[in-house]
C-alpha positions as CSV (number, residue, x, y, z in Angstrom):
1,M,0.0,0.0,0.0
2,L,2.8,2.4,0.9
3,L,4.7,1.5,-2.3
4,R,1.6,2.2,-4.3
5,T,1.1,5.6,-2.6
6,V,4.8,6.5,-3.2
7,F,4.5,5.5,-6.9
8,L,1.3,7.6,-7.2
9,L,2.9,10.6,-5.6
10,A,5.9,10.3,-7.9
11,L,3.7,10.0,-11.0
12,I,1.8,13.2,-9.9
13,A,5.1,15.0,-9.4
14,V,6.3,14.0,-12.9
15,L,3.0,15.1,-14.5
16,A,3.2,18.4,-12.6
17,E,6.7,19.0,-13.8
18,T,5.8,18.1,-17.4
19,I,2.8,20.5,-17.3
20,A,5.1,23.2,-15.9
21,H,7.7,22.7,-18.6
22,G,5.0,22.6,-21.3
23,A,3.5,25.9,-20.0
24,A,6.9,27.5,-19.9
25,A,7.7,26.3,-23.5
26,L,4.3,27.6,-24.7
27,A,5.0,31.0,-23.0
28,R,8.4,31.2,-24.7
29,A,6.9,30.3,-28.1
30,S,4.2,33.0,-27.6
31,L,6.9,35.6,-26.7
32,H,9.0,34.8,-29.7
33,E,5.9,35.0,-32.0
34,R,5.2,38.5,-30.5
35,A,8.8,39.4,-31.0
36,L,8.7,38.5,-34.7
37,A,5.6,40.5,-35.2
38,A,7.1,43.5,-33.3
39,A,10.3,43.3,-35.4
40,R,8.2,43.5,-38.6
41,A,6.1,46.4,-37.4
42,Q,9.1,48.3,-36.1
43,F,11.0,47.8,-39.4
44,A,8.0,49.1,-41.3
45,A,7.9,52.2,-39.1
46,A,11.6,52.7,-39.5
47,L,11.3,52.4,-43.3
48,T,8.7,55.3,-43.2
49,L,11.0,57.3,-40.9
50,A,13.9,56.8,-43.2
51,Q,12.0,57.8,-46.3
52,D,10.6,60.9,-44.6
53,A,14.2,61.9,-43.4
54,V,15.6,61.5,-47.0
55,A,12.7,63.5,-48.4
56,T,13.3,66.3,-45.8
57,S,17.0,66.4,-46.6
58,M,16.2,66.6,-50.4
59,Q,14.1,69.7,-49.8
60,Q,17.1,71.7,-48.4
61,P,18.6,73.6,-51.3
62,L,22.1,73.8,-49.9
63,A,22.1,70.3,-48.3
64,S,24.9,68.1,-49.5
65,T,24.3,65.2,-47.2
66,I,21.4,63.0,-46.1
67,V,20.6,63.3,-42.4
68,L,19.1,60.2,-40.8
69,P,17.5,60.1,-37.3
70,A,18.8,58.0,-34.5
71,P,15.6,56.4,-33.0
72,S,15.6,55.8,-29.3
73,P,14.8,52.3,-27.9
74,T,11.1,51.8,-27.4
75,C,8.8,49.4,-25.6
76,A,7.2,47.1,-28.3
77,A,5.0,45.1,-25.9
78,T,4.0,45.4,-22.3
79,T,2.7,43.0,-19.6
80,S,1.4,43.5,-16.1
81,T,4.9,43.4,-14.8
82,G,6.3,46.0,-17.3
83,C,7.9,46.1,-20.7
84,A,8.2,42.6,-22.2
85,L,9.8,43.5,-25.5
86,T,12.2,46.4,-26.3
87,A,12.8,47.5,-29.9
88,T,16.1,49.1,-30.9
89,T,16.4,50.4,-34.5
90,S,19.3,51.8,-36.4
91,L,19.3,53.8,-39.7
92,T,22.6,54.0,-41.7
93,L,23.5,55.3,-45.1
94,A,24.7,52.3,-47.2
95,N,27.8,52.6,-49.3
96,V,26.5,51.4,-52.6
97,T,28.6,52.2,-55.7
98,P,26.7,52.2,-59.0
99,A,28.2,50.1,-61.8
100,A,29.2,51.8,-65.0
101,P,26.6,51.8,-67.8
102,A,26.8,49.1,-70.4
103,S,28.3,50.3,-73.7
104,S,25.5,49.4,-76.1
105,G,22.2,47.6,-76.5
106,C,20.8,48.4,-73.1
107,P,17.8,50.6,-74.0
108,Q,16.5,47.7,-76.0
109,T,17.1,45.1,-73.3
110,D,16.2,47.2,-70.3
111,C,19.5,46.7,-68.5
112,T,20.0,50.4,-68.0
113,V,17.9,52.9,-66.1
114,Y,17.9,56.6,-66.9
115,L,18.2,59.2,-64.2
116,E,16.9,62.7,-64.8
117,S,19.8,65.1,-64.2
118,N,18.0,68.3,-65.1
119,D,18.9,70.9,-62.5
120,L,15.3,71.2,-61.4
121,V,14.9,67.5,-60.7
122,R,18.4,66.1,-60.1
123,E,17.3,62.5,-59.7
124,G,19.5,60.2,-57.7
125,R,19.7,57.1,-55.5
126,V,20.1,56.7,-51.8
127,S,20.5,53.4,-50.0
128,V,19.8,53.0,-46.3
129,E,20.6,50.1,-44.1
130,I,17.8,49.5,-41.6
131,A,18.1,47.1,-38.6
132,T,15.6,46.4,-35.9
133,T,16.3,44.2,-32.9
134,I,13.8,43.0,-30.4
135,T,15.1,42.1,-26.9
136,A,13.7,40.5,-23.8
137,P,13.9,42.1,-20.3
138,D,17.1,40.3,-19.6
139,G,18.7,41.7,-22.8
140,S,18.6,38.6,-24.9
141,T,17.8,38.9,-28.6
142,L,14.5,37.4,-29.6
143,A,14.1,38.7,-33.2
144,R,16.0,40.8,-35.7
145,R,15.1,42.2,-39.0
146,A,17.6,44.0,-41.3
147,A,17.7,45.0,-44.9
148,T,19.2,47.6,-47.3
149,V,16.6,49.6,-49.1
150,A,17.0,51.9,-52.1
151,M,15.2,55.2,-52.7
152,R,14.8,57.3,-55.8
153,T,15.5,60.9,-54.8
154,F,14.4,64.2,-56.5
155,R,14.6,67.9,-55.8
156,V,10.9,68.1,-56.5
157,A,7.9,66.3,-54.8
158,P,7.7,63.6,-53.7
159,Y,11.5,64.0,-53.0
160,A,12.0,60.4,-52.1
161,A,10.3,57.2,-53.3
162,L,11.2,53.6,-52.4
163,V,12.3,51.7,-55.4
164,G,14.2,48.6,-54.2
165,T,15.4,46.3,-51.5
166,L,17.8,43.3,-51.2
167,D,15.2,41.5,-49.0
168,A,12.5,39.8,-51.1
169,T,10.4,39.2,-48.0
170,L,9.6,42.9,-47.8
171,D,7.2,42.8,-50.8
172,D,4.1,43.2,-48.5
173,V,5.8,45.8,-46.4
174,A,6.6,48.2,-49.2
175,A,5.4,48.3,-52.8
176,N,7.9,47.5,-55.6
177,G,10.2,46.1,-53.0
178,T,12.3,43.7,-55.1
179,G,13.8,45.8,-57.8
180,D,14.7,49.3,-59.1
181,D,12.7,50.1,-62.2
182,G,12.8,53.8,-61.7
183,G,13.9,55.4,-65.0
184,A,13.3,52.2,-67.0
185,N,12.7,52.6,-70.7
186,T,10.0,50.0,-71.1
187,S,6.5,49.7,-72.6
188,A,5.3,51.4,-69.4
189,P,8.2,53.8,-68.9
190,T,9.0,55.2,-65.5
191,L,11.2,57.9,-66.9
192,I,10.9,61.5,-65.6
193,N,10.4,63.9,-68.6
194,V,11.1,67.6,-68.2
195,L,9.2,69.9,-70.6
196,Y,9.5,73.7,-70.7
197,E,6.2,75.4,-71.5
198,N,5.8,78.9,-72.9
199,N,3.4,80.7,-70.5
200,A,3.1,83.6,-72.9
201,N,1.9,81.2,-75.6
202,P,0.2,78.1,-74.1
203,A,-0.4,76.7,-77.6
204,A,3.3,76.5,-78.3
205,T,4.9,73.1,-78.4
206,P,6.7,72.4,-75.1
207,L,10.5,72.1,-75.4
208,P,12.1,69.0,-73.9
209,G,14.6,69.6,-71.1
210,N,15.8,66.1,-70.4
211,V,19.4,65.5,-69.3
212,W,19.8,61.8,-69.1
213,Q,22.4,60.0,-66.9
214,T,22.5,56.2,-67.4
215,Q,23.0,53.7,-64.7
216,L,23.1,49.9,-64.8
217,Q,20.4,48.0,-62.9
218,H,21.4,45.7,-60.0
219,P,19.0,42.8,-59.7
220,A,19.3,41.1,-56.4
221,T,20.3,37.4,-56.5
222,L,20.2,36.7,-52.8
223,S,17.9,37.9,-50.1
224,S,19.1,39.3,-46.8
225,P,18.6,37.3,-43.6
226,W,15.0,37.4,-42.4
227,D,13.7,37.4,-38.8
228,H,15.2,34.9,-36.5
């Protein structure tokens, strides 16, 4: 009888420990899932922040550099005991060197994009490295999302437009996320055309003011690491 009682107590203890471990594992899995969602949301917010910063810099007539903000760490999720997830984001200008334009044939095969270098537009490209890290209260990393995004810049509105990324998983975060077709000479061209109109004679034919600068496209062959 005593042996049976001891065995029953041992079985109950094992079951209790198993349930406790299962509950802890479920809680960790839930926390990691929340961390992944927080990383994605924080990255999308940082992308908007970066685009706004680039656009603001482009509106400064004498500005020669792009000024990016340095976001402070924020609480991405709270519980009854306080902050459960902390988000830390960094924005850095990426050093991307454009390749030289191909010598011939590119307008027909769409391997070259055309930047509008008219002084009123001065189209260019800016690449920004965005990294968001989600940490637990003990400082351990639960999730991280990082990518390099490319923006098409102008001296006129909209000043900055997202045109590409090296992370194919960002397609549903930002439109046109997998390639730079800005300035492409295709059946649906994305070229910027400058025309000078005669205000004194509205019926006069506008004069083209395009100043093209060619640049080779860079299709991404590999995606950047996704959340972990």
